[in-house]
MDTraj code that builds the backbone (N, CA, C; nanometers):
import mdtraj as md
import numpy as np

residues = "UNK UNK UNK UNK UNK UNK UNK UNK UNK UNK UNK UNK UNK UNK UNK UNK UNK UNK UNK UNK UNK UNK UNK UNK UNK UNK UNK UNK UNK UNK UNK UNK UNK UNK UNK UNK UNK UNK UNK UNK UNK UNK UNK UNK UNK UNK UNK UNK UNK UNK UNK UNK UNK UNK UNK UNK UNK UNK UNK UNK UNK UNK UNK UNK UNK UNK UNK UNK UNK UNK UNK UNK UNK UNK UNK UNK UNK UNK UNK UNK UNK UNK UNK UNK UNK UNK UNK UNK UNK UNK UNK UNK UNK UNK UNK UNK UNK UNK UNK UNK UNK UNK UNK UNK UNK UNK UNK UNK UNK UNK UNK UNK UNK UNK UNK UNK UNK UNK UNK UNK UNK UNK UNK UNK UNK UNK UNK UNK UNK UNK UNK UNK UNK UNK UNK UNK UNK UNK UNK UNK UNK UNK UNK UNK UNK UNK UNK UNK UNK UNK UNK UNK UNK UNK UNK UNK UNK UNK UNK UNK UNK UNK UNK UNK UNK UNK UNK UNK UNK UNK UNK UNK UNK UNK UNK UNK".split()
xyz = np.array([
    [1.1915, 0.0935, 2.9169],
    [1.1780, 0.2208, 2.8478],
    [1.2328, 0.1483, 2.6921],
    [1.0692, 0.1492, 2.6361],
    [1.1199, 0.0688, 2.4994],
    [1.1013, 0.1824, 2.3487],
    [1.1877, 0.1614, 2.2615],
    [1.1934, 0.2530, 2.1712],
    [1.1700, 0.1920, 2.0649],
    [1.0950, 0.2299, 1.9472],
    [1.0740, 0.1480, 1.8294],
    [1.1076, 0.2224, 1.7231],
    [1.1968, 0.1765, 1.6089],
    [1.2284, 0.2389, 1.4911],
    [1.2218, 0.1375, 1.3762],
    [1.2337, 0.2003, 1.2713],
    [1.1765, 0.1251, 1.1003],
    [1.2721, 0.1790, 1.0767],
    [1.3181, 0.0607, 0.9904],
    [1.4674, 0.0742, 0.8580],
    [1.4273, -0.0467, 0.7776],
    [1.5240, -0.0558, 0.6865],
    [1.4949, -0.1729, 0.6016],
    [1.5518, -0.3088, 0.6534],
    [1.5479, -0.4063, 0.6379],
    [1.6115, -0.5419, 0.7480],
    [1.7329, -0.5631, 0.6994],
    [1.7832, -0.5424, 0.6283],
    [1.9117, -0.5338, 0.6222],
    [1.9746, -0.3981, 0.7176],
    [1.9493, -0.2931, 0.7111],
    [2.0182, -0.1962, 0.8491],
    [1.9540, -0.2571, 0.9443],
    [1.8345, -0.2532, 1.0063],
    [1.8185, -0.3202, 1.1258],
    [1.9286, -0.4733, 1.1703],
    [1.9555, -0.4994, 1.1089],
    [2.1065, -0.6678, 1.1252],
    [2.2181, -0.5557, 1.1076],
    [2.2186, -0.5074, 1.0356],
    [2.3446, -0.3791, 1.0699],
    [2.3989, -0.3190, 1.1635],
    [2.2686, -0.2245, 1.2450],
    [2.2310, -0.1792, 1.3420],
    [2.2468, -0.3100, 1.4852],
    [2.2095, -0.4123, 1.4812],
    [2.2201, -0.4913, 1.5471],
    [2.3467, -0.5276, 1.5706],
    [2.4270, -0.5531, 1.5012],
    [2.5505, -0.6174, 1.4786],
    [2.6068, -0.5183, 1.5382],
    [2.6239, -0.3957, 1.5120],
    [2.7306, -0.3002, 1.5331],
    [2.6426, -0.1916, 1.6884],
    [2.6032, -0.2685, 1.7931],
    [2.5187, -0.2270, 1.8731],
    [2.4680, -0.1266, 1.9065],
    [2.4032, -0.0943, 1.7953],
    [2.3013, 0.0386, 1.7813],
    [2.1457, 0.0343, 1.8244],
    [2.1214, -0.1170, 1.8308],
    [2.0188, -0.1400, 1.8767],
    [2.0314, -0.2913, 1.9625],
    [1.9421, -0.3233, 2.0795],
    [1.9217, -0.4250, 2.1455],
    [1.8812, -0.5477, 2.0976],
    [1.7661, -0.5337, 2.0303],
    [1.6955, -0.5925, 1.9366],
    [1.6224, -0.5577, 1.8151],
    [1.5910, -0.6816, 1.7051],
    [1.5416, -0.6311, 1.5947],
    [1.4305, -0.7251, 1.5210],
    [1.3547, -0.6872, 1.4511],
    [1.2625, -0.7609, 1.4049],
    [1.3164, -0.8167, 1.2539],
    [1.3889, -0.9374, 1.2027],
    [1.4608, -0.9269, 1.0912],
    [1.4901, -1.0721, 0.9865],
    [1.4612, -1.0593, 0.8720],
    [1.4441, -1.2034, 0.8121],
    [1.5723, -1.2717, 0.8364],
    [1.5230, -1.4036, 0.9062],
    [1.6407, -1.4813, 0.9488],
    [1.7545, -1.5058, 0.8150],
    [1.9042, -1.4838, 0.8597],
    [1.9849, -1.4642, 0.7421],
    [2.0291, -1.6201, 0.7375],
    [2.0977, -1.6915, 0.6598],
    [2.1485, -1.8029, 0.5765],
    [2.2734, -1.8216, 0.6748],
    [2.3122, -1.7706, 0.6791],
    [2.4180, -1.7836, 0.7937],
    [2.4270, -1.6849, 0.9118],
    [2.3832, -1.6525, 1.0046],
    [2.4053, -1.6029, 1.0796],
    [2.5396, -1.5855, 1.1914],
    [2.5311, -1.4488, 1.2208],
    [2.6702, -1.4576, 1.2988],
    [2.6630, -1.5345, 1.4302],
    [2.7637, -1.5919, 1.4857],
    [2.7540, -1.6841, 1.5771],
    [2.6753, -1.6458, 1.7232],
    [2.7271, -1.4945, 1.7038],
    [2.6861, -1.4546, 1.8781],
    [2.4985, -1.4058, 1.8648],
    [2.4141, -1.3916, 1.7510],
    [2.3299, -1.3799, 1.7526],
    [2.2109, -1.4951, 1.7376],
    [2.1022, -1.4453, 1.8422],
    [1.9956, -1.5139, 1.8819],
    [1.8745, -1.5035, 1.7924],
    [1.7754, -1.5987, 1.7865],
    [1.6781, -1.5625, 1.7077],
    [1.5389, -1.6734, 1.7568],
    [1.4277, -1.5639, 1.7406],
    [1.3272, -1.6207, 1.8036],
    [1.2076, -1.6007, 1.6566],
    [1.1621, -1.6981, 1.6439],
    [1.1002, -1.7176, 1.5263],
    [0.9604, -1.6607, 1.5353],
    [0.9078, -1.6059, 1.4693],
    [0.7548, -1.5172, 1.4985],
    [0.7017, -1.5557, 1.3736],
    [0.7019, -1.5391, 1.2389],
    [0.6420, -1.6131, 1.1226],
    [0.7370, -1.6957, 1.0385],
    [0.6628, -1.7236, 0.9230],
    [0.7315, -1.7326, 0.8229],
    [0.6539, -1.6985, 0.6911],
    [0.7196, -1.6190, 0.6034],
    [0.6866, -1.5593, 0.4921],
    [0.7443, -1.5928, 0.3581],
    [0.6612, -1.6061, 0.2351],
    [0.6939, -1.6498, 0.0992],
    [0.7407, -1.5069, 0.0365],
    [0.7905, -1.5362, -0.0695],
    [0.8348, -1.3984, -0.1500],
    [0.6979, -1.3343, -0.2472],
    [0.6414, -1.2661, -0.2625],
    [0.5695, -1.2539, -0.3676],
    [0.5895, -1.1445, -0.4516],
    [0.5895, -1.1884, -0.6287],
    [0.5626, -1.0836, -0.7298],
    [0.4849, -1.0253, -0.7278],
    [0.4668, -0.9070, -0.7514],
    [0.3833, -0.8160, -0.7689],
    [0.3592, -0.7509, -0.8933],
    [0.2584, -0.6707, -0.9534],
    [0.2629, -0.6089, -1.0879],
    [0.1413, -0.4689, -1.0614],
    [0.1794, -0.3926, -1.1310],
    [0.0699, -0.2787, -1.1003],
    [-0.0736, -0.3559, -1.1639],
    [-0.2017, -0.3013, -1.0842],
    [-0.2884, -0.3745, -1.1391],
    [-0.3708, -0.3204, -1.2466],
    [-0.2910, -0.1985, -1.3013],
    [-0.4073, -0.1518, -1.4017],
    [-0.2699, -0.1373, -1.5549],
    [-0.1809, -0.2544, -1.5557],
    [-0.0821, -0.2806, -1.6280],
    [-0.0794, -0.4415, -1.6755],
    [-0.1792, -0.5026, -1.7390],
    [-0.1797, -0.6338, -1.7638],
    [-0.0589, -0.7021, -1.8140],
    [-0.0128, -0.6072, -1.9263],
    [0.1089, -0.6466, -1.9743],
    [0.2363, -0.6602, -1.8709],
    [0.2552, -0.5826, -1.8027],
    [0.3824, -0.6482, -1.7052],
    [0.3470, -0.7454, -1.6185],
    [0.2104, -0.7677, -1.5651],
    [0.1796, -0.9179, -1.4973],
    [0.2225, -1.0030, -1.6163],
    [0.1408, -0.9727, -1.7144],
    [0.1804, -1.1212, -1.8205],
    [0.3468, -1.1349, -1.8758],
    [0.3931, -1.0439, -1.8951],
    [0.5807, -1.0844, -1.8918],
    [0.5980, -1.1172, -1.7819],
    [0.5816, -1.0807, -1.6863],
    [0.6343, -1.1627, -1.5202],
    [0.6344, -1.3299, -1.5251],
    [0.4797, -1.3190, -1.5447],
    [0.4470, -1.4613, -1.5262],
    [0.5166, -1.5570, -1.5896],
    [0.5532, -1.5055, -1.7092],
    [0.6301, -1.5981, -1.8612],
    [0.7537, -1.6474, -1.8082],
    [0.8256, -1.5226, -1.7330],
    [0.9498, -1.5367, -1.6322],
    [1.0710, -1.5352, -1.7968],
    [1.1908, -1.5977, -1.7535],
    [1.3117, -1.6602, -1.8562],
    [1.3229, -1.5015, -1.9129],
    [1.3081, -1.5109, -2.0568],
    [1.3606, -1.3743, -2.1037],
    [1.2294, -1.2707, -2.1297],
    [1.1091, -1.3249, -2.0910],
    [1.0651, -1.2186, -2.1063],
    [1.0767, -1.0853, -2.0026],
    [1.1595, -1.1624, -1.9011],
    [1.1868, -1.0623, -1.8157],
    [1.2799, -0.9152, -1.8262],
    [1.3640, -0.9713, -1.9478],
    [1.4653, -0.9046, -2.0450],
    [1.4207, -0.7653, -2.0592],
    [1.4555, -0.6657, -2.0296],
    [1.4067, -0.4976, -2.0143],
    [1.2831, -0.4724, -1.9480],
    [1.2313, -0.5648, -1.8451],
    [1.1197, -0.5743, -1.8015],
    [1.1835, -0.4724, -1.6775],
    [1.0915, -0.3995, -1.6169],
    [1.1020, -0.2324, -1.5661],
    [1.0965, -0.3217, -1.3762],
    [1.1732, -0.3142, -1.3017],
    [1.1627, -0.3738, -1.1589],
    [1.2227, -0.3055, -1.0421],
    [1.1579, -0.3464, -0.9455],
    [1.1774, -0.2363, -0.8224],
    [1.2428, -0.3290, -0.7644],
    [1.3654, -0.3247, -0.7185],
    [1.4366, -0.4311, -0.5775],
    [1.4710, -0.3474, -0.4930],
    [1.4423, -0.4151, -0.3834],
    [1.5574, -0.3816, -0.2402],
    [1.6746, -0.3760, -0.2617],
    [1.7362, -0.2787, -0.2016],
    [1.8860, -0.2173, -0.2472],
    [1.9711, -0.3281, -0.1966],
    [1.9232, -0.3970, -0.0718],
    [2.0348, -0.5197, -0.0290],
    [1.9366, -0.5980, 0.0366],
    [2.0081, -0.6489, 0.0979],
    [1.9598, -0.7776, 0.1990],
    [1.9383, -0.8953, 0.1819],
    [1.9038, -0.9860, 0.2661],
    [1.8358, -1.1559, 0.2423],
    [1.7169, -1.1773, 0.1114],
    [1.6714, -1.0604, 0.0719],
    [1.5484, -1.0589, 0.0117],
    [1.6004, -1.0340, -0.1355],
    [1.7478, -0.9274, -0.1248],
    [1.7553, -0.9173, -0.2550],
    [1.8690, -1.0217, -0.3018],
    [1.9366, -1.0666, -0.2241],
    [2.0062, -1.2073, -0.2572],
    [1.9205, -1.2911, -0.3055],
    [1.8078, -1.3312, -0.2557],
    [1.7375, -1.4414, -0.2836],
    [1.6729, -1.3947, -0.4312],
    [1.6205, -1.2641, -0.4766],
    [1.6070, -1.2080, -0.6062],
    [1.6825, -1.2305, -0.7107],
    [1.7886, -1.1778, -0.6867],
    [1.9406, -1.1436, -0.7434],
    [1.9632, -1.3180, -0.8229],
    [1.9602, -1.4203, -0.7277],
    [1.9652, -1.5488, -0.7618],
    [1.8718, -1.6225, -0.8666],
    [1.7443, -1.5987, -0.8059],
    [1.6175, -1.6297, -0.8950],
    [1.6536, -1.5470, -1.0323],
    [1.6797, -1.4359, -1.0649],
    [1.6917, -1.4051, -1.1663],
    [1.7953, -1.4480, -1.2488],
    [1.9226, -1.4290, -1.1888],
    [1.9960, -1.5389, -1.2623],
    [1.9795, -1.6694, -1.2779],
    [1.9173, -1.7483, -1.2117],
    [1.8921, -1.9018, -1.2691],
    [1.7755, -1.8780, -1.3907],
    [1.7090, -1.7727, -1.3893],
    [1.6002, -1.7366, -1.5094],
    [1.6341, -1.7198, -1.6389],
    [1.8123, -1.6701, -1.5993],
    [1.8857, -1.5749, -1.7347],
    [1.7527, -1.4842, -1.7473],
    [1.7418, -1.3913, -1.6708],
    [1.6949, -1.2621, -1.7252],
    [1.7876, -1.1811, -1.6503],
    [1.7584, -1.0488, -1.7733],
    [1.8604, -0.9453, -1.6934],
    [1.7341, -0.8009, -1.7472],
    [1.6589, -0.8142, -1.6375],
    [1.5483, -0.6890, -1.6239],
    [1.6114, -0.5463, -1.6273],
    [1.5402, -0.4423, -1.6050],
    [1.5926, -0.3226, -1.6210],
    [1.5320, -0.2712, -1.5180],
    [1.6508, -0.2464, -1.3796],
    [1.6424, -0.2407, -1.2711],
    [1.5983, -0.0497, -1.2804],
    [1.4501, -0.0290, -1.2433],
    [1.3895, 0.1013, -1.2628],
    [1.4227, 0.1702, -1.1060],
    [1.4434, 0.0893, -0.9793],
    [1.4984, 0.1425, -0.8839],
    [1.5170, 0.0435, -0.7800],
    [1.6074, 0.1196, -0.7102],
    [1.6631, 0.0135, -0.5910],
    [1.6202, 0.0868, -0.4750],
    [1.5539, 0.0304, -0.3636],
    [1.4631, 0.0960, -0.2249],
    [1.5022, 0.0224, -0.1579],
    [1.4943, 0.0967, -0.0307],
    [1.5112, 0.0451, 0.1322],
    [1.3852, 0.0233, 0.1853],
    [1.3165, -0.1074, 0.2024],
    [1.1983, -0.0708, 0.2658],
    [1.0653, -0.1352, 0.1479],
    [1.0111, -0.2192, 0.1838],
    [0.9045, -0.3021, 0.1332],
    [0.7646, -0.1759, 0.0791],
    [0.7918, -0.0824, 0.1942],
    [0.6353, -0.0012, 0.1081],
    [0.7061, 0.0947, -0.0035],
    [0.7987, 0.1408, 0.0212],
    [0.8819, 0.2001, -0.1350],
    [0.8293, 0.1346, -0.2332],
    [0.8831, -0.0279, -0.2433],
    [0.8289, -0.0977, -0.3739],
    [0.6687, -0.1019, -0.3925],
    [0.6157, -0.1062, -0.2754],
    [0.4784, -0.1522, -0.3218],
    [0.4164, -0.0017, -0.3995],
    [0.4822, 0.1130, -0.3074],
    [0.4502, 0.2350, -0.4043],
    [0.4375, 0.2625, -0.5069],
    [0.5880, 0.2180, -0.5435],
    [0.6248, 0.2577, -0.7318],
    [0.5383, 0.1213, -0.7912],
    [0.5319, 0.0462, -0.7581],
    [0.4330, -0.0828, -0.8070],
    [0.2843, -0.0415, -0.8376],
    [0.2339, 0.0323, -0.7496],
    [0.0963, 0.0727, -0.7364],
    [0.0820, 0.1713, -0.8132],
    [0.2123, 0.2699, -0.8254],
    [0.2245, 0.3804, -0.9531],
    [0.2370, 0.3227, -1.0770],
    [0.2879, 0.2066, -1.0873],
    [0.2615, 0.1344, -1.2360],
    [0.4090, 0.1588, -1.2857],
    [0.5296, 0.1797, -1.2170],
    [0.6666, 0.2034, -1.2505],
    [0.7180, 0.0502, -1.2741],
    [0.6865, -0.0770, -1.2484],
    [0.7498, -0.1831, -1.2875],
    [0.6800, -0.2918, -1.1867],
    [0.7496, -0.4144, -1.2170],
    [0.7248, -0.5073, -1.0861],
    [0.8166, -0.5230, -1.0000],
    [0.7562, -0.5822, -0.8494],
    [0.8332, -0.5793, -0.7299],
    [0.8497, -0.7212, -0.6894],
    [0.9176, -0.7169, -0.5664],
    [0.9237, -0.8585, -0.5205],
    [0.9064, -0.8040, -0.3404],
    [0.8123, -0.8924, -0.2893],
    [0.7808, -0.7959, -0.1572],
    [0.7404, -0.9621, -0.0989],
    [0.7933, -0.9458, 0.0363],
    [0.7183, -1.0546, 0.1486],
    [0.5988, -1.0717, 0.1343],
    [0.4966, -1.1783, 0.1256],
    [0.4014, -1.1803, 0.1188],
    [0.3033, -1.1347, 0.2342],
    [0.3615, -1.1423, 0.3779],
    [0.3329, -1.0616, 0.4847],
    [0.3013, -0.9294, 0.4504],
    [0.3962, -0.8873, 0.3757],
    [0.3644, -0.7586, 0.3286],
    [0.2404, -0.7198, 0.2554],
    [0.2495, -0.7846, 0.1525],
    [0.1691, -0.7735, 0.0584],
    [0.0155, -0.7867, 0.0816],
    [0.0106, -0.8707, 0.1496],
    [-0.1607, -0.9233, 0.1684],
    [-0.2103, -0.7585, 0.3014],
    [-0.1563, -0.7620, 0.3936],
    [-0.2230, -0.6645, 0.4226],
    [-0.1884, -0.4912, 0.3668],
    [-0.1031, -0.4852, 0.2906],
    [-0.0810, -0.3308, 0.2103],
    [-0.2471, -0.2557, 0.2323],
    [-0.1957, -0.1283, 0.2512],
    [-0.3151, -0.0436, 0.1817],
    [-0.3323, -0.0207, 0.0462],
    [-0.1957, -0.0784, 0.0005],
    [-0.2029, -0.0335, -0.1484],
    [-0.2532, -0.1793, -0.2619],
    [-0.2982, -0.2938, -0.1855],
    [-0.3424, -0.4110, -0.2688],
    [-0.4295, -0.4107, -0.2993],
    [-0.5079, -0.3326, -0.3349],
    [-0.6176, -0.2615, -0.4523],
    [-0.5445, -0.2376, -0.5762],
    [-0.4126, -0.1550, -0.5738],
    [-0.3593, -0.1135, -0.6939],
    [-0.2738, -0.2175, -0.7461],
    [-0.2115, -0.3002, -0.6883],
    [-0.1704, -0.4292, -0.7349],
    [-0.2019, -0.5666, -0.7828],
    [-0.1321, -0.6312, -0.8110],
    [-0.1715, -0.7845, -0.8352],
    [-0.0579, -0.8607, -0.8134],
    [-0.0456, -1.0009, -0.7756],
    [0.0216, -1.0651, -0.7580],
    [0.0509, -1.1892, -0.8688],
    [0.1591, -1.1823, -0.9162],
    [0.2206, -1.2265, -1.0069],
    [0.2401, -1.3994, -0.9800],
    [0.1893, -1.5151, -1.0256],
    [0.2687, -1.6147, -0.9680],
    [0.3166, -1.6836, -1.0498],
    [0.4709, -1.6919, -1.0576],
    [0.5726, -1.6964, -1.1416],
    [0.5994, -1.8794, -1.0951],
    [0.6822, -1.9116, -1.1915],
    [0.7641, -2.0478, -1.1604],
    [0.8630, -2.0713, -1.0967],
    [0.8393, -2.1706, -0.9890],
    [0.9570, -2.1616, -0.8519],
    [1.0303, -2.0231, -0.8684],
    [0.9425, -1.9712, -0.7871],
    [0.9704, -1.8122, -0.6845],
    [1.0696, -1.8624, -0.5729],
    [1.1505, -1.7296, -0.5597],
    [1.2795, -1.7218, -0.4655],
    [1.1922, -1.8053, -0.3339],
    [1.2721, -1.8460, -0.2542],
    [1.2180, -1.9411, -0.1492],
    [1.1801, -1.8073, -0.0162],
    [1.0943, -1.8345, 0.0327],
    [1.1025, -1.7541, 0.1525],
    [1.1814, -1.7520, 0.2900],
    [1.1177, -1.6795, 0.3826],
    [1.2128, -1.7021, 0.5054],
    [1.1643, -1.7169, 0.6138],
    [1.1858, -1.6948, 0.7182],
    [1.1627, -1.6607, 0.8640],
    [1.1488, -1.5437, 0.9004],
    [1.0733, -1.4963, 0.9593],
    [1.0938, -1.3474, 1.0197],
    [1.0789, -1.3474, 1.1435],
    [1.2035, -1.3540, 1.2408],
    [1.2441, -1.3577, 1.3546],
    [1.2711, -1.2043, 1.4594],
    [1.2820, -1.2393, 1.5533],
    [1.3189, -1.1395, 1.6743],
    [1.4887, -1.2053, 1.6730],
    [1.5624, -1.0599, 1.6708],
    [1.7189, -1.1226, 1.7085],
    [1.7479, -1.0238, 1.7675],
    [1.8980, -1.0901, 1.8656],
    [1.9664, -1.0120, 1.9641],
    [2.0667, -1.0999, 1.9953],
    [2.2070, -1.0172, 2.0381],
    [2.3121, -1.0743, 2.0978],
    [2.3167, -1.1536, 2.2194],
    [2.3475, -1.2698, 2.2254],
    [2.3003, -1.3263, 2.3736],
    [2.3470, -1.2677, 2.4757],
    [2.4489, -1.1857, 2.4400],
    [2.4778, -1.0825, 2.5920],
    [2.3679, -0.9813, 2.6315],
    [2.3157, -0.9308, 2.4884],
    [2.1840, -0.8544, 2.5031],
    [2.0980, -0.8892, 2.6261],
    [2.0886, -1.0226, 2.5736],
    [1.9325, -1.0911, 2.7334],
    [2.0039, -1.0973, 2.8146],
    [2.1307, -1.0579, 2.8666],
    [2.1268, -1.1226, 3.0137],
    [2.0727, -0.9397, 3.1148],
    [1.9849, -0.8312, 2.9886],
    [1.9597, -0.7199, 3.0665],
    [1.8234, -0.7592, 3.0779],
    [1.7464, -0.7008, 3.1996],
    [1.6112, -0.7451, 3.2140],
    [1.4874, -0.6935, 3.0857],
    [1.5400, -0.5670, 3.0600],
    [1.4597, -0.5116, 2.9300],
    [1.4527, -0.6189, 2.8286],
    [1.5314, -0.6311, 2.7864],
    [1.5214, -0.7330, 2.6720],
    [1.5266, -0.8650, 2.6940],
    [1.5323, -0.8830, 2.8444],
    [1.5109, -1.0438, 2.8171],
    [1.3561, -1.0355, 2.8216],
    [1.3039, -0.9467, 2.9001],
    [1.1325, -0.9394, 2.9480],
    [1.0736, -0.9620, 2.7728],
    [1.1266, -0.8613, 2.7132],
    [1.0649, -0.8432, 2.5617],
    [1.1178, -0.9790, 2.4807],
    [1.2168, -1.0644, 2.4822],
    [1.2521, -1.1812, 2.4238],
    [1.1483, -1.2914, 2.5257],
    [1.1185, -1.2824, 2.5707],
    [1.0430, -1.4011, 2.6598],
    [0.8914, -1.3580, 2.5953],
    [0.8617, -1.2718, 2.5648],
    [0.7039, -1.2558, 2.5171],
    [0.6951, -1.3116, 2.3677],
    [0.8136, -1.3036, 2.3192],
    [0.8255, -1.3450, 2.1362],
    [0.7552, -1.4638, 2.1142],
    [0.7984, -1.5844, 2.2369],
    [0.7349, -1.7292, 2.2042],
    [0.5908, -1.7193, 2.1691],
    [0.5232, -1.6400, 2.2536],
    [0.3592, -1.6339, 2.2687],
    [0.3119, -1.5440, 2.1533],
    [0.3914, -1.4481, 2.0716],
    [0.3231, -1.3862, 1.9563],
    [0.3717, -1.4729, 1.8779],
    [0.4440, -1.5754, 1.8394],
    [0.4628, -1.6388, 1.7190],
    [0.3744, -1.7172, 1.6673],
    [0.2823, -1.7609, 1.7476],
    [0.1574, -1.8395, 1.7528],
    [0.0018, -1.7539, 1.6899],
    [0.0301, -1.6594, 1.7327],
    [-0.0825, -1.5343, 1.6874],
    [-0.0867, -1.5761, 1.5370],
])
top = md.Topology()
chain = top.add_chain()
for i, resn in enumerate(residues, 1):
    res = top.add_residue(resn, chain, resSeq=i)
    for name in ("N", "CA", "C"):
        top.add_atom(name, md.element.get_by_symbol(name[0]), res)
traj = md.Trajectory(xyz[None], top)
């Protein structure tokens, strides 16, 4: 029996480490815990997005640096994406106005589509979003690096038949 739930990537990794779930699809951390195992499913870059209805926000975002000072942004509350975005902002010397910190990429997409500010989401999420007609991708200089999206489990979990069966299917899906 398989139960599927969704949450922010940071919360999924916490749930896995706390034995609340057996497997999770997460951004592969830079320094994972030794007990975790990963099967890479895909790679994604991070995409900056602005409301399609607000050319000025997109223009300022594209310029980078001090043009980000006071720029309204919607950020992930925590996790690998947030760490990479915070480091990028620091490198830029930028101090945007954090309009919202949310759990989940769908919330970032919705708030950007509504015109609330600029956001950053995985390219895999942006390109397939039903809101892609209401957002605009913004090309920025030297964006934060992307990451591998991986199926993750603790090694001991993989000794269970149901977990190992799903684990065995993962490499086949990675090439799709």
